[in-house]
Every structure is written in C-alpha cells, then in structure tokens.
N, C-alpha and C positions, 0 to 999 in steps of 0.2 A: 775623683776622691779614691776610688776604688785601687787603681793604679800604684796608689801612696801606702798600702795595705803591705806592712812584714813580716817575715818569716816570725821574728822574734816577737811580735805582738801576738801573732798566732800562738806563741810557745806560752805567753805569758797568760794568754785566756783558757787555755788548755790546764796549766798550773793552778789555775784560780778556781776552775772547774771541779781539777781531781781533788783538790785540799777543802775546798767549801768557803776559803776565806782570803783576803787579799793580804794579810801578813803572813799566812803560812805559805801561800804560793811565792811571796817575796824570799822567804827563806829555803824554797825549794828551788828557785832560779838563781839565788843569790841576788835579790835586786831588794831596795827600799820599797817599805809597805807604799809610800808615796810615789814613786816610780812607779810601781803595778798599778796602781789606781790612775795614774795619769794615761798611762798606756793605753789602760781598757777603755776610758773616758775617749782618747781619740781614735780607738778602733770602732768604738761605737758611732761617733762623729761620722768616721768616714765609709762605714758599712749603711748608714743610716738607721739603724737598729738598735733597739736596747738588749744587750745579751744578759745582763743582769738587775734583778729587782733588788735595791738595796734598802727596800722602807723596814726591814727586818735587822735584828742584830748581825745577822751574815747573810751574805749575799746569796740571792738563788736565781739559778737558771732561768731564764723567762722562754717561752714556747719557740721564741725566734732563736736563743741562744741556743737552746737543745739540737735544733735543726741544723745550725752553722757549727756546731763543736763534731759533730761526722766528718762535715769537710773539713773542719779544720787538722783533724787527726789524719784524715787521708794527706793532705798538702803537708804533713810534718813529717811522715813516715816517707813520703816519695821522695822527699829531700833527703831524708836520711839517708836513702837508698839510693840516691843519685851520689851524694859525695861517698859514701861507700864503694861503691862501684869505681869511681874516680880513684878512689884509692887502691883498690886490689888492682887497675889497670896502671896504675904508677909504679906498685911493689912488684908486677910482673909474677913469676911463678914461686908460690909458697916455697917455704923452708921445709915443710915437711905436708903431708896428709894426715891431719888427725881427728880420729873419728871415734864415737861412743855411738855404740850399738847395743838395741834390746836384744837380750837373750832369746827371745821368740823368732828373730829373723834369722833365716837360714845360712848358715856358711857358704853355701855353693855360691849364692847369689854374691856375699860379700869376696868372696875370691875372685869370681870372673872381674868384677870391677877392680880388684887390685892389682889382679894381672895385668889387665890392660893399660894402667896407669903405670905399672913397674916399665910396658916396654915403651911406653910413649913418654914419660917421665922419668929415666934411669936414675938420676939424680937426685929424686925426690923421695925422701925415705918415708916410713907410714909409721903411726904411732896408735893403734887401737887399743879402746876399754870396753869391754863387755860386760853390760848391765843391765838392771831391770827399774822399770817405774822412774821415780825422780832421779835414780843413779846416772838414767842417760840423758838427762836436761840439765843437771847440775853443772857437769863438767861444761857444757857449752855456754850457759849463762856465766861461768866462771874463765870463759877464755883459754880454758885448758884444753880443750877440744875446739875444732872450727866447726864441724858438722855432727849430727846427731841424726840416727835411725831411731825413730819413736813409734811405741806401740801400744805397751803395757799401761802408759800414763797418756791417756787421751788430750786431756788439757793442755794447751800450748801458751805458757807466759807471753804478755805482750811486747815483752824484749825480742823476741824471734819471731823469724818470718819461718813458715812450713809450706812444704808441697808435697802432693800426695804421692806416695811408691805404691802401693800394693795392698789387696785386701790378703791374707794371710789365713786360709781355712783352720778351724778350730773346732777341736771336737771335745765332750767331757766322757772321761772314763774310768773305772774302777777295774781290780783285780779279778780273776774269774774266779776267785778264792772268797772276796768279797759279799757280804750279805745281800747287797743291793744289786749285784749280778745275776740273782734268780728271780729278781723280779720282771717278768716279762711282757712290760708294759710302761709308758711315761710316767716319770717319778713325780711324786707330788710334793710340793714345799716341806711340810711337816715331815715326810720322809726322809730327806735330804738334811732336814735340820737335824735329825738322829743321830749322824752320822760326821766322823771327821771330815772337813774338806783342807785338802792340803792347796795352802797358797802361796805365792811368792811375796814376799815381805821387801819394804823400800829402807835403804840406808839413808835414806835423806828425810827431809821435813816437806818435802813438795806434795806427799799425797797424804797428809793427814788430815783427819777428819773425812775423808773420802775411802769409799769400798768400791771396787770392780770386781764382779762378777762372783760377789760372797754371800752365798745363800744359808751358809748353815753358822749359829753360834759356837759349834766347836770347830776350831783351827789348830791348825799345825802350820806355823809360817817356817818359808825357806827361803835364804836367800840365793839359793843357785838351783836351776831348772833341771840339770843333772839328778841332783840329790830327789829332787820333785820326782824325777822318772822313776828312780828308782824305789824311792816308796811308794809310789803309784803300783808298781810291779808285785811289792812287797805284802799289797793289802792293807795298807796303813792308812787309806782313806781314798775320799773321789777327787777329781779335780778336773781341769779344764787345761786341757794341752794343744799344742798345734798337731796338726795333722799328719804332718812329715816326719816327725818325731815317733809318734805311735804308731804308723799304719802299718809296720812288720809287727808290732806285737797284739794287734788285732787280727791280724791274718793268722798269725799262729794259734791265736786264742787265749795268750797270755795275759792281754788287757780286753775289756770287753765296752763297746760304746754304749752309752746310756741316754735316753732322753728326757729330758724335763717337761711335765704338762706343762701346756700353755706355749711352747716351743716347739712342738715337733715338726712344723713346717717351714722354720727358720731356719735357714743357711749361718749359721755362726761362723764369722769372720773376724780378724782382727786388724782395723785398720793401720798401716804402716805409713809413718811419713817421714820425710827428710825436715830436718831444721836447722837453723842456724841464725846467729845474732844478726838484727835488722842492721847494726852499724860495724859486721865484720862478714860479711859475705865470700862464700869459695871465691879462690881466684882459680886461675886456669886449670891447674891438677885437680883441686877439689871439685869444680863445675863438671872436667869430663868422669871424674869420679862417679857423681851424681846422675849424669847421662846415662854411665854404663849399667848403676842400677836399675834405672827406671828401662833400659830396654831389656832387661832381663826377664825372660817369662817364666814366672813362677809355676806354671802348669807344667813345665818340663823337669821339675824337682825330683830325683829321684826317693823312692819310699824309703823309710828305716833311719837309723841312728847317723849315718851318713850325712844326710842333709839337714842336721843342726848344729845350731852356734852353739849348743850345750857341751859339745863334745869337744 
C-alpha cells in the first residue's frame, strides 16, 4: 500500500496542514474540496494512520499527522530540487550570472569570484545588485536574480535554499569626538539608548516588525552603508559596522571601538549565506561562482575601505 503513495497526495496533505481546511487547500492547489477530502482519505488508508482529526469544525493534525508532515516536506522539497536540477542540466550554461549582494559583503571576495567566472565562462555576462536586508532576498524571490548573498536579513523564506558562506567580523564604533568614546568601559543599554544609533533601512517589507541589532529608540535610518560610514566618522551617532571597512579608521583613531555590557567576551560576526530559489538552482556558471565565493579566505581580506562593497 505504501508504494502507491503519490507526490500529489503529499502536496495535498501539506496544503491542508498549512491552510487549516480542506476547502482552503483545494483553492491553494486548484482542486475541488471533494477531491482533497478523497485524496487525504486514500492517503490515510494507504499509510494506516489518521492524519487529521475531523471531529471539530476544522480538521486538526493528529500527533501522527504532525510527525509525518515533516517527512512530507522533505520528500516534496527533494523532488522539487530533483526536477529543478534536471532543468538546469537541460538548460546548460545560464544566459547570465545574476546576483543580489548584501552591502556588508566585501567586494574583494565578490571580485575574485567574478574574475574566475569571466575566465571560465567568457560569454556569460554578469548582473549585480548591491542591497541590504530584504532588498537582497526580494530579487531572488522575484526571479530577477538567481543568486543572493545575504547577511543583514538572517531569516530565509521557505521558497529559498540556503548554503553557509562565511562569518563576517563586526564591530560597534563611534567617532572619537562622540560622548560615548570618552567612556572607558562597556556601555550599558541605558547609556546607548540616550544616543542616536545609525542603522541600515530596508526598501522592502520583508523585515517589517523585526529589528536586528537595534538597541536605541533614537535611530537614523540610512539605505547606504557608505553614508552610514561617513555619518559615523562625522559623529552623528554610533553603530555596528563590518570590521574590514572601519579597521583603518580605528587604527588612525578617527573611530573608536566600543563594547556593550554583557557582550564583552563575545566575538561579534555576521553570518553570510548563499540563497537561491528551490525551483531555480544555479546552473554551471552560477555554481562555479558560488564555489569560488566559498573558497575565498575572508581572513586574507585587506583592511580599510578598499575591502568594502560599499565603495
């Protein structure tokens, strides 16, 4: 009986679990409610377990249903990946390498990967968007870009596959002329809350209701990392920055690294990841590009503005 279980049945099961009703599941997968009900009844018969408790107004997942739902997701995702991979192989080399890059990611690593692909795939042009937060993920979701390099928006939508890339060292800094620079100890939350924090803002709605590293109610929101860098040096506020961009300023004393109470022993880092749509994985050129990014040693990055994608 188990050999008769179909992928369509599993997708129907997933839709019913996600929407909370058989009628809503039918609308989601373009099936009549009666077809959804019959498909799930047949699936339960084949599996020999009850997936839903139908006693109430709306069907509720049983304990067995919740356990099997996780496996259903894995099977469905694996099949999507299988079909997408086959499509990429059939397609051959992509018409272009299209990438959305988090503004925090160092340009040195990006340039290295681009240079490799230029030599190996000379007829494949490049298109790059440099964004922050949801601005990196949205072009990938919209199929405008095939690859994303994310960091400032740590949550990954279900439609995307992610692969670890590197941990980018981060520091909290302020101008040497700023009042916080004179405090020679870890700063408390109350002290930070009294001063303006410079933060990057999202051009999309993907980070609505979320805050990442925002510790002060007084914020200036900037859509450009280069502007944030200049505002920090001008003494307009304090903020978190990638170490490679401000290391030279710290060495010359123009910027001062500050510590936050409770995190003195923590080594701050921004986890960078590669993302792409599950149904549109990278082709040969894109995969070569990703492999080059992964082989790049971030510890070899030169200090100073030359290593920044904000320039």
